[in-house]
DOTI-927232 format. One line per field, with one value per atom (N, C-alpha, C): residue number from 1; residue in one letter; atom name; x, y, z negated. Coordinates in nm, 3 decimals, decimal comma. Layout:
pos	[NUM:...]
code	[a:...]
site	[CA:...]
east	[X:...]
north	[Y:...]
up	[Z:...]
# end
This chain:
pos	[1:1:1:2:2:2:3:3:3:4:4:4:5:5:5:6:6:6:7:7:7:8:8:8:9:9:9:10:10:10:11:11:11:12:12:12:13:13:13:14:14:14:15:15:15:16:16:16:17:17:17:18:18:18:19:19:19:20:20:20:21:21:21:22:22:22:23:23:23:24:24:24:25:25:25:26:26:26:27:27:27:28:28:28:29:29:29:30:30:30:31:31:31:32:32:32:33:33:33:34:34:34:35:35:35:36:36:36:37:37:37:38:38:38:39:39:39:40:40:40:41:41:41:42:42:42:43:43:43:44:44:44:45:45:45:46:46:46:47:47:47:48:48:48:49:49:49:50:50:50:51:51:51:52:52:52:53:53:53:54:54:54:55:55:55:56:56:56:57:57:57:58:58:58:59:59:59:60:60:60:61:61:61:62:62:62:63:63:63:64:64:64:65:65:65:66:66:66:67:67:67:68:68:68:69:69:69:70:70:70:71:71:71:72:72:72:73:73:73:74:74:74:75:75:75:76:76:76:77:77:77:78:78:78:79:79:79:80:80:80:81:81:81:82:82:82:83:83:83:84:84:84:85:85:85:86:86:86:87:87:87:88:88:88:89:89:89:90:90:90:91:91:91:92:92:92:93:93:93:94:94:94:95:95:95:96:96:96:97:97:97:98:98:98:99:99:99:100:100:100:101:101:101:102:102:102:103:103:103:104:104:104:105:105:105:106:106:106:107:107:107:108:108:108:109:109:109:110:110:110:111:111:111:112:112:112:113:113:113:114:114:114:115:115:115:116:116:116:117:117:117:118:118:118:119:119:119:120:120:120:121:121:121:122:122:122:123:123:123:124:124:124:125:125:125:126:126:126:127:127:127:128:128:128:129:129:129:130:130:130:131:131:131:132:132:132:133:133:133:134:134:134:135:135:135:136:136:136:137:137:137:138:138:138:139:139:139:140:140:140:141:141:141:142:142:142:143:143:143:144:144:144:145:145:145:146:146:146:147:147:147:148:148:148:149:149:149:150:150:150:151:151:151:152:152:152:153:153:153:154:154:154:155:155:155:156:156:156:157:157:157:158:158:158:159:159:159:160:160:160:161:161:161:162:162:162:163:163:163:164:164:164:165:165:165:166:166:166:167:167:167:168:168:168:169:169:169:170:170:170:171:171:171:172:172:172:173:173:173:174:174:174:175:175:175:176:176:176:177:177:177:178:178:178:179:179:179:180:180:180:181:181:181:182:182:182:183:183:183:184:184:184:185:185:185:186:186:186:187:187:187:188:188:188:189:189:189:190:190:190:191:191:191:192:192:192]
code	[m:m:m:t:t:t:s:s:s:r:r:r:r:r:r:v:v:v:y:y:y:v:v:v:v:v:v:a:a:a:a:a:a:e:e:e:a:a:a:s:s:s:g:g:g:d:d:d:k:k:k:l:l:l:g:g:g:a:a:a:g:g:g:l:l:l:i:i:i:r:r:r:e:e:e:l:l:l:r:r:r:e:e:e:r:r:r:e:e:e:p:p:p:g:g:g:i:i:i:q:q:q:v:v:v:d:d:d:g:g:g:v:v:v:g:g:g:g:g:g:h:h:h:l:l:l:m:m:m:q:q:q:g:g:g:e:e:e:g:g:g:v:v:v:a:a:a:s:s:s:p:p:p:f:f:f:d:d:d:i:i:i:a:a:a:d:d:d:l:l:l:s:s:s:v:v:v:f:f:f:g:g:g:l:l:l:v:v:v:e:e:e:g:g:g:l:l:l:k:k:k:a:a:a:y:y:y:p:p:p:r:r:r:v:v:v:v:v:v:q:q:q:h:h:h:v:v:v:q:q:q:d:d:d:s:s:s:v:v:v:d:d:d:h:h:h:i:i:i:l:l:l:a:a:a:f:f:f:d:d:d:p:p:p:d:d:d:v:v:v:v:v:v:v:v:v:l:l:l:i:i:i:d:d:d:s:s:s:w:w:w:g:g:g:f:f:f:t:t:t:l:l:l:r:r:r:v:v:v:a:a:a:k:k:k:a:a:a:l:l:l:r:r:r:k:k:k:a:a:a:g:g:g:c:c:c:r:r:r:a:a:a:r:r:r:l:l:l:v:v:v:k:k:k:y:y:y:i:i:i:g:g:g:p:p:p:q:q:q:v:v:v:w:w:w:a:a:a:s:s:s:r:r:r:p:p:p:g:g:g:r:r:r:a:a:a:k:k:k:t:t:t:l:l:l:a:a:a:q:q:q:t:t:t:v:v:v:d:d:d:h:h:h:l:l:l:i:i:i:c:c:c:i:i:i:y:y:y:d:d:d:i:i:i:e:e:e:t:t:t:p:p:p:y:y:y:y:y:y:a:a:a:p:p:p:y:y:y:g:g:g:l:l:l:p:p:p:c:c:c:t:t:t:v:v:v:c:c:c:g:g:g:n:n:n:p:p:p:v:v:v:a:a:a:n:n:n:a:a:a:p:p:p:v:v:v:k:k:k:p:p:p:g:g:g:d:d:d:g:g:g:a:a:a:g:g:g:f:f:f:r:r:r:a:a:a:t:t:t:h:h:h:a:a:a:v:v:v:a:a:a:p:p:p:d:d:d:e:e:e:p:p:p:l:l:l]
site	[N:CA:C:N:CA:C:N:CA:C:N:CA:C:N:CA:C:N:CA:C:N:CA:C:N:CA:C:N:CA:C:N:CA:C:N:CA:C:N:CA:C:N:CA:C:N:CA:C:N:CA:C:N:CA:C:N:CA:C:N:CA:C:N:CA:C:N:CA:C:N:CA:C:N:CA:C:N:CA:C:N:CA:C:N:CA:C:N:CA:C:N:CA:C:N:CA:C:N:CA:C:N:CA:C:N:CA:C:N:CA:C:N:CA:C:N:CA:C:N:CA:C:N:CA:C:N:CA:C:N:CA:C:N:CA:C:N:CA:C:N:CA:C:N:CA:C:N:CA:C:N:CA:C:N:CA:C:N:CA:C:N:CA:C:N:CA:C:N:CA:C:N:CA:C:N:CA:C:N:CA:C:N:CA:C:N:CA:C:N:CA:C:N:CA:C:N:CA:C:N:CA:C:N:CA:C:N:CA:C:N:CA:C:N:CA:C:N:CA:C:N:CA:C:N:CA:C:N:CA:C:N:CA:C:N:CA:C:N:CA:C:N:CA:C:N:CA:C:N:CA:C:N:CA:C:N:CA:C:N:CA:C:N:CA:C:N:CA:C:N:CA:C:N:CA:C:N:CA:C:N:CA:C:N:CA:C:N:CA:C:N:CA:C:N:CA:C:N:CA:C:N:CA:C:N:CA:C:N:CA:C:N:CA:C:N:CA:C:N:CA:C:N:CA:C:N:CA:C:N:CA:C:N:CA:C:N:CA:C:N:CA:C:N:CA:C:N:CA:C:N:CA:C:N:CA:C:N:CA:C:N:CA:C:N:CA:C:N:CA:C:N:CA:C:N:CA:C:N:CA:C:N:CA:C:N:CA:C:N:CA:C:N:CA:C:N:CA:C:N:CA:C:N:CA:C:N:CA:C:N:CA:C:N:CA:C:N:CA:C:N:CA:C:N:CA:C:N:CA:C:N:CA:C:N:CA:C:N:CA:C:N:CA:C:N:CA:C:N:CA:C:N:CA:C:N:CA:C:N:CA:C:N:CA:C:N:CA:C:N:CA:C:N:CA:C:N:CA:C:N:CA:C:N:CA:C:N:CA:C:N:CA:C:N:CA:C:N:CA:C:N:CA:C:N:CA:C:N:CA:C:N:CA:C:N:CA:C:N:CA:C:N:CA:C:N:CA:C:N:CA:C:N:CA:C:N:CA:C:N:CA:C:N:CA:C:N:CA:C:N:CA:C:N:CA:C:N:CA:C:N:CA:C:N:CA:C:N:CA:C:N:CA:C:N:CA:C:N:CA:C:N:CA:C:N:CA:C:N:CA:C:N:CA:C:N:CA:C:N:CA:C:N:CA:C:N:CA:C:N:CA:C:N:CA:C:N:CA:C:N:CA:C:N:CA:C:N:CA:C:N:CA:C:N:CA:C:N:CA:C:N:CA:C:N:CA:C:N:CA:C:N:CA:C:N:CA:C:N:CA:C:N:CA:C:N:CA:C:N:CA:C]
east	[0,044:0,073:0,095:0,203:0,230:0,151:0,113:0,035:0,126:0,069:0,146:0,174:0,284:0,328:0,330:0,259:0,248:0,292:0,375:0,420:0,364:0,298:0,234:0,307:0,347:0,415:0,325:0,279:0,195:0,256:0,314:0,390:0,315:0,185:0,105:-0,037:-0,116:-0,252:-0,339:-0,335:-0,418:-0,377:-0,247:-0,198:-0,235:-0,236:-0,276:-0,419:-0,505:-0,646:-0,657:-0,586:-0,586:-0,527:-0,420:-0,355:-0,445:-0,517:-0,610:-0,718:-0,772:-0,875:-0,819:-0,698:-0,633:-0,612:-0,565:-0,541:-0,671:-0,779:-0,910:-0,951:-0,937:-0,977:-0,890:-0,761:-0,672:-0,708:-0,735:-0,770:-0,906:-0,997:-1,127:-1,112:-1,027:-1,007:-0,917:-0,821:-0,725:-0,700:-0,785:-0,780:-0,644:-0,565:-0,436:-0,321:-0,347:-0,240:-0,171:-0,041:0,036:0,069:0,036:0,056:0,134:0,229:0,302:0,320:0,374:0,393:0,430:0,442:0,464:0,334:0,278:0,153:0,117:-0,005:-0,053:-0,156:-0,240:-0,334:-0,440:-0,477:-0,578:-0,522:-0,399:-0,336:-0,309:-0,277:-0,258:-0,388:-0,500:-0,630:-0,657:-0,583:-0,594:-0,486:-0,418:-0,320:-0,179:-0,149:-0,015:0,054:0,160:0,234:0,353:0,347:0,452:0,579:0,696:0,821:0,853:0,780:0,798:0,669:0,658:0,541:0,551:0,456:0,462:0,441:0,397:0,382:0,518:0,627:0,762:0,788:0,710:0,733:0,648:0,559:0,473:0,553:0,600:0,689:0,632:0,625:0,578:0,683:0,713:0,804:0,948:1,024:1,162:1,251:1,241:1,327:1,297:1,168:1,131:1,175:1,163:1,207:1,355:1,435:1,580:1,615:1,545:1,569:1,529:1,423:1,371:1,445:1,525:1,589:1,662:1,748:1,817:1,718:1,610:1,508:1,437:1,408:1,343:1,435:1,561:1,659:1,666:1,666:1,670:1,545:1,429:1,304:1,298:1,360:1,370:1,448:1,563:1,644:1,572:1,501:1,421:1,318:1,253:1,152:1,216:1,326:1,395:1,437:1,495:1,537:1,418:1,308:1,187:1,129:1,129:1,078:1,164:1,295:1,385:1,370:1,352:1,334:1,202:1,099:0,968:0,969:1,054:1,070:0,937:0,876:0,745:0,755:0,641:0,630:0,603:0,530:0,492:0,507:0,559:0,563:0,473:0,372:0,281:0,320:0,355:0,401:0,289:0,233:0,115:0,150:0,104:0,121:0,264:0,278:0,403:0,522:0,521:0,619:0,763:0,808:0,948:0,990:0,907:0,943:0,938:0,827:0,813:0,911:0,946:1,046:1,182:1,216:1,344:1,344:1,232:1,222:1,238:1,168:1,175:1,317:1,383:1,521:1,615:1,598:1,684:1,657:1,532:1,500:1,566:1,560:1,625:1,775:1,835:1,979:2,016:1,926:1,952:1,923:1,871:1,842:1,713:1,619:1,490:1,422:1,372:1,310:1,163:1,103:0,959:0,927:0,805:0,755:0,715:0,749:0,717:0,598:0,493:0,370:0,344:0,327:0,292:0,140:0,081:-0,065:-0,090:-0,148:-0,173:-0,041:-0,031:0,088:0,083:0,194:0,195:0,104:0,049:-0,044:0,033:0,093:0,174:0,093:-0,037:-0,125:-0,149:-0,126:-0,150:-0,020:0,086:0,216:0,325:0,445:0,564:0,552:0,529:0,517:0,644:0,758:0,884:0,883:0,794:0,786:0,739:0,673:0,628:0,749:0,849:0,971:1,042:1,055:1,120:1,049:0,917:0,840:0,854:0,851:0,864:0,999:1,101:1,234:1,250:1,151:1,165:1,073:0,951:0,854:0,814:0,745:0,702:0,560:0,479:0,338:0,284:0,186:0,121:-0,029:-0,088:-0,233:-0,278:-0,348:-0,395:-0,538:-0,576:-0,716:-0,796:-0,728:-0,796:-0,749:-0,842:-0,807:-0,712:-0,724:-0,641:-0,493:-0,458:-0,317:-0,237:-0,299:-0,222:-0,144:-0,193:-0,114:0,019:0,030:0,154:0,264:0,225:0,321:0,351:0,261:0,277:0,411:0,459:0,586:0,705:0,688:0,797:0,776:0,668:0,643:0,598:0,547:0,502:0,359:0,337:0,199:0,116:-0,007:-0,098:-0,232:-0,289:-0,425:-0,502:-0,621:-0,703:-0,802:-0,799:-0,888:-1,005:-0,996:-1,099:-1,061:-1,123:-1,093:-1,163:-1,088:-1,150:-1,252:-1,241:-1,335:-1,473:-1,476:-1,604:-1,696:-1,638:-1,719:-1,736:-1,679:-1,688:-1,828:-1,877:-2,010:-2,008:-2,114:-2,123:-2,231:-2,192:-2,288:-2,365:-2,498:-2,574:-2,553:-2,551:-2,532:-2,658:-2,642:-2,753:-2,771:-2,842:-2,862:-2,927:-3,030:-3,102:-3,012:-2,938:-2,845:-2,735:-2,683:-2,580:-2,633:-2,753:-2,815:-2,836:-2,883:-2,907:-2,776:-2,671:-2,542:-2,481:-2,499:-2,435:-2,532:-2,651:-2,751:-2,779:-2,803:-2,838:-2,986:-3,058:-3,203:-3,235:-3,349:-3,388:-3,399:-3,434:-3,451:-3,328:-3,223:-3,100:-3,016:-2,977:-2,897:-2,757:-2,709:-2,574:-2,485]
north	[0,651:0,679:0,548:0,542:0,422:0,427:0,310:0,305:0,324:0,380:0,402:0,269:0,271:0,153:0,187:0,107:0,130:0,004:0,023:-0,087:-0,065:-0,164:-0,154:-0,245:-0,188:-0,266:-0,272:-0,392:-0,415:-0,532:-0,504:-0,606:-0,672:-0,644:-0,706:-0,723:-0,801:-0,835:-0,712:-0,615:-0,495:-0,418:-0,413:-0,347:-0,423:-0,556:-0,640:-0,609:-0,591:-0,558:-0,420:-0,322:-0,188:-0,190:-0,266:-0,276:-0,336:-0,442:-0,506:-0,408:-0,333:-0,233:-0,122:-0,079:0,025:-0,024:-0,145:-0,200:-0,207:-0,254:-0,258:-0,118:-0,021:0,117:0,174:0,150:0,201:0,142:0,012:-0,054:-0,009:0,023:0,074:0,212:0,294:0,430:0,436:0,343:0,343:0,198:0,145:0,004:-0,047:0,035:-0,011:-0,006:0,034:0,050:-0,083:-0,079:-0,199:-0,194:-0,301:-0,304:-0,429:-0,412:-0,524:-0,491:-0,585:-0,551:-0,664:-0,625:-0,716:-0,715:-0,831:-0,836:-0,978:-0,994:-1,124:-1,181:-1,269:-1,341:-1,251:-1,141:-1,052:-0,978:-0,932:-0,868:-0,972:-1,093:-1,201:-1,225:-1,215:-1,229:-1,120:-1,009:-0,901:-0,912:-1,027:-1,052:-1,007:-0,975:-0,931:-1,046:-1,099:-1,210:-1,157:-1,163:-1,113:-1,195:-1,131:-1,207:-1,290:-1,272:-1,353:-1,349:-1,440:-1,451:-1,347:-1,254:-1,150:-1,205:-1,329:-1,390:-1,395:-1,397:-1,396:-1,268:-1,164:-1,035:-1,015:-1,110:-1,099:-1,143:-1,045:-1,071:-1,002:-1,075:-1,019:-1,047:-0,948:-0,965:-0,935:-0,898:-0,858:-0,973:-1,088:-1,201:-1,248:-1,262:-1,305:-1,200:-1,072:-0,964:-0,970:-0,997:-1,007:-1,126:-1,235:-1,354:-1,329:-1,251:-1,227:-1,117:-1,038:-0,921:-0,952:-1,056:-1,084:-1,115:-1,185:-1,217:-1,090:-0,999:-0,873:-0,791:-0,781:-0,707:-0,767:-0,899:-0,964:-0,934:-0,932:-0,901:-0,755:-0,666:-0,527:-0,525:-0,594:-0,596:-0,665:-0,774:-0,842:-0,746:-0,670:-0,573:-0,467:-0,412:-0,307:-0,360:-0,478:-0,538:-0,556:-0,605:-0,630:-0,498:-0,396:-0,264:-0,205:-0,208:-0,151:-0,224:-0,355:-0,432:-0,395:-0,368:-0,331:-0,189:-0,104:0,035:0,112:0,125:0,191:0,343:0,404:0,550:0,592:0,507:0,535:0,407:0,424:0,315:0,356:0,273:0,300:0,209:0,271:0,200:0,204:0,087:0,081:0,033:0,113:0,076:0,032:-0,061:-0,126:-0,030:0,060:0,169:0,121:0,026:-0,016:-0,072:-0,160:-0,223:-0,124:-0,053:0,037:0,153:0,200:0,306:0,257:0,135:0,078:0,063:0,020:0,006:0,143:0,243:0,378:0,432:0,419:0,469:0,395:0,265:0,187:0,225:0,253:0,297:0,431:0,524:0,654:0,636:0,552:0,527:0,465:0,381:0,315:0,405:0,526:0,619:0,591:0,527:0,496:0,624:0,624:0,743:0,760:0,656:0,657:0,754:0,810:0,889:0,791:0,824:0,739:0,798:0,717:0,760:0,667:0,726:0,648:0,652:0,534:0,522:0,477:0,563:0,550:0,577:0,698:0,738:0,694:0,711:0,679:0,776:0,733:0,816:0,920:1,016:1,118:1,205:1,215:1,294:1,226:1,096:1,021:0,996:0,970:0,944:0,958:0,977:0,985:1,091:1,216:1,321:1,339:1,293:1,303:1,223:1,127:1,048:1,131:1,243:1,331:1,382:1,427:1,478:1,367:1,251:1,137:1,100:1,094:1,058:1,163:1,289:1,398:1,395:1,346:1,336:1,213:1,124:0,995:0,975:1,027:1,006:1,137:1,127:1,245:1,289:1,197:1,228:1,133:1,180:1,097:1,098:0,979:0,967:0,936:1,032:1,022:0,971:0,920:0,880:0,981:1,075:1,176:1,316:1,410:1,551:1,604:1,553:1,604:1,574:1,486:1,448:1,553:1,618:1,704:1,815:1,880:1,985:1,937:1,810:1,757:1,748:1,738:1,724:1,857:1,954:2,084:2,152:2,154:2,221:2,161:2,038:1,970:1,966:2,026:2,038:1,910:1,814:1,689:1,707:1,699:1,708:1,589:1,619:1,515:1,521:1,404:1,390:1,307:1,352:1,278:1,192:1,061:0,969:0,922:0,945:0,895:0,758:0,720:0,592:0,480:0,382:0,274:0,192:0,190:0,116:0,181:0,313:0,385:0,338:0,286:0,241:0,089:0,020:-0,126:-0,169:-0,277:-0,326:-0,373:-0,345:-0,382:-0,489:-0,599:-0,706:-0,671:-0,670:-0,635:-0,738:-0,689:-0,777:-0,854:-0,954:-1,035:-1,009:-0,902:-0,862:-0,969:-1,029:-1,132:-1,252:-1,292:-1,405:-1,375:-1,252:-1,211:-1,217:-1,161:-1,160:-1,303:-1,392:-1,531:-1,601:-1,581:-1,645:-1,600:-1,472:-1,416:-1,393:-1,452:-1,443:-1,300:-1,214:-1,074:-1,059:-1,005:-0,988:-0,891:-0,914:-0,829:-0,680:-0,649:-0,508:-0,449:-0,531:-0,482:-0,402:-0,280:-0,199:-0,258:-0,243:-0,289:-0,171]
up	[2,971:2,833:2,757:2,680:2,601:2,472:2,424:2,300:2,179:2,076:1,954:1,886:1,812:1,738:1,590:1,512:1,368:1,295:1,195:1,111:0,971:0,914:0,783:0,685:0,570:0,467:0,344:0,311:0,193:0,117:0,002:-0,070:-0,184:-0,198:-0,303:-0,253:-0,324:-0,279:-0,257:-0,348:-0,331:-0,205:-0,180:-0,059:0,068:0,059:0,171:0,212:0,112:0,139:0,204:0,149:0,208:0,348:0,366:0,497:0,602:0,565:0,660:0,702:0,606:0,638:0,726:0,696:0,777:0,920:0,936:1,069:1,149:1,086:1,154:1,199:1,110:1,141:1,254:1,249:1,354:1,490:1,493:1,619:1,672:1,581:1,623:1,687:1,628:1,678:1,801:1,808:1,918:1,963:2,050:2,086:2,136:2,199:2,251:2,153:2,030:1,932:1,905:1,885:1,852:1,704:1,632:1,488:1,450:1,360:1,302:1,155:1,078:0,939:0,847:0,721:0,609:0,530:0,506:0,432:0,397:0,352:0,310:0,406:0,355:0,440:0,504:0,437:0,496:0,618:0,608:0,725:0,833:0,792:0,889:0,965:0,896:0,959:1,063:1,052:1,150:1,257:1,261:1,366:1,335:1,210:1,172:1,099:1,161:1,104:1,025:0,895:0,808:0,824:0,818:0,830:0,706:0,596:0,476:0,395:0,299:0,215:0,103:0,096:-0,006:-0,147:-0,159:-0,292:-0,362:-0,285:-0,342:-0,421:-0,395:-0,459:-0,584:-0,611:-0,730:-0,851:-0,926:-1,039:-1,163:-1,273:-1,400:-1,507:-1,585:-1,697:-1,662:-1,762:-1,743:-1,695:-1,761:-1,724:-1,582:-1,551:-1,416:-1,313:-1,351:-1,263:-1,233:-1,335:-1,316:-1,226:-1,247:-1,163:-1,018:-0,999:-0,864:-0,790:-0,860:-0,799:-0,668:-0,662:-0,534:-0,420:-0,453:-0,353:-0,304:-0,395:-0,359:-0,270:-0,307:-0,226:-0,085:-0,076:0,056:0,136:0,070:0,141:0,185:0,110:0,155:0,285:0,288:0,410:0,524:0,495:0,598:0,657:0,570:0,615:0,703:0,659:0,736:0,873:0,875:1,003:1,096:1,043:1,121:1,173:1,087:1,127:1,238:1,220:1,321:1,455:1,451:1,575:1,643:1,566:1,620:1,677:1,622:1,665:1,665:1,545:1,538:1,545:1,573:1,565:1,421:1,348:1,210:1,128:1,006:0,909:0,793:0,762:0,651:0,536:0,424:0,305:0,202:0,169:0,083:-0,058:-0,157:-0,298:-0,329:-0,424:-0,460:-0,463:-0,559:-0,568:-0,549:-0,629:-0,625:-0,490:-0,434:-0,308:-0,192:-0,181:-0,065:-0,070:-0,190:-0,201:-0,152:-0,189:-0,142:0,011:0,065:0,211:0,277:0,225:0,284:0,280:0,167:0,155:0,250:0,261:0,352:0,498:0,532:0,668:0,698:0,604:0,622:0,643:0,560:0,569:0,704:0,757:0,886:1,005:0,979:1,088:1,162:1,096:1,158:1,205:1,327:1,387:1,348:1,293:1,262:1,149:1,156:1,043:0,935:0,811:0,697:0,623:0,609:0,543:0,425:0,307:0,189:0,173:0,166:0,151:0,007:-0,071:-0,213:-0,287:-0,334:-0,408:-0,552:-0,621:-0,763:-0,839:-0,948:-1,024:-1,106:-1,034:-1,100:-1,194:-1,170:-1,255:-1,389:-1,396:-1,519:-1,597:-1,523:-1,585:-1,479:-1,524:-1,438:-1,328:-1,364:-1,262:-1,179:-1,230:-1,156:-1,026:-1,017:-0,894:-0,775:-0,801:-0,692:-0,614:-0,685:-0,621:-0,544:-0,607:-0,542:-0,413:-0,418:-0,300:-0,191:-0,229:-0,130:-0,061:-0,130:-0,071:0,019:0,013:0,080:0,199:0,192:0,300:0,365:0,479:0,553:0,521:0,470:0,446:0,341:0,265:0,164:0,187:0,184:0,189:0,046:-0,014:-0,153:-0,157:-0,273:-0,289:-0,370:-0,438:-0,519:-0,484:-0,484:-0,462:-0,568:-0,689:-0,799:-0,782:-0,688:-0,669:-0,593:-0,498:-0,406:-0,475:-0,581:-0,644:-0,702:-0,735:-0,789:-0,683:-0,558:-0,449:-0,380:-0,395:-0,329:-0,358:-0,483:-0,510:-0,433:-0,388:-0,317:-0,166:-0,121:0,023:0,092:0,016:0,079:0,128:0,260:0,312:0,264:0,225:0,173:0,246:0,265:0,316:0,214:0,179:0,083:0,161:0,137:0,208:0,122:-0,008:-0,098:-0,152:-0,260:-0,322:-0,246:-0,194:-0,116:-0,196:-0,326:-0,409:-0,405:-0,385:-0,384:-0,271:-0,163:-0,050:-0,045:-0,143:-0,144:-0,184:-0,125:-0,164:-0,309:-0,381:-0,521:-0,536:-0,597:-0,622:-0,748:-0,742:-0,863:-0,973:-1,096:-1,210:-1,245:-1,327:-1,374:-1,523:-1,555:-1,694:-1,778:-1,725:-1,801:-1,826:-1,727:-1,741:-1,842:-1,840:-1,935:-2,077:-2,095:-2,228:-2,277:-2,190:-2,228:-2,266:-2,185:-2,209:-2,342:-2,375:-2,493:-2,610:-2,602:-2,708:-2,750:-2,651:-2,677:-2,649:-2,746:-2,733:-2,619:-2,550:-2,436:-2,472:-2,597:-2,634:-2,704:-2,722:-2,790:-2,690:-2,728:-2,636:-2,615:-2,495:-2,462:-2,435]
# end
């Protein structure tokens, strides 16, 4: 039996963190799995060498966005080329709506055989519910972090799996109440 091949696309720091955790979990569950991808230093720490630096995709503001557009388009094509060369069974697209949607559409256009899975969908329950339809037309499966998300995708037939919010399981460093009060001159008995 040949091992499965998974390609992970994480175009921003939060996605890099999720991608690294996903890669660890996949390897724990299926030791022979082959993983490649686009990501940052955390995914690189899991043995995934990105074909480009995702810092190039960190763009804020309209003017900077317009200047970066040709670079983003090139990185979409770089990603697609890298994915097609890897020939994965599954492509996991994490966060970064604009970038990962472009990658997914380009993969479909190129005839990619892999199943496309979006990990962390857009917050259609909070704003832009139209993105549910767009996503359902573009990917094969969605991994949600909240149960409340799935009804938004049901009318479009997009299968969803709820994994829970990754922040809920993150270790929490206890605060220093006394230090905070001292720094900000708040009396010990004053409510915060």
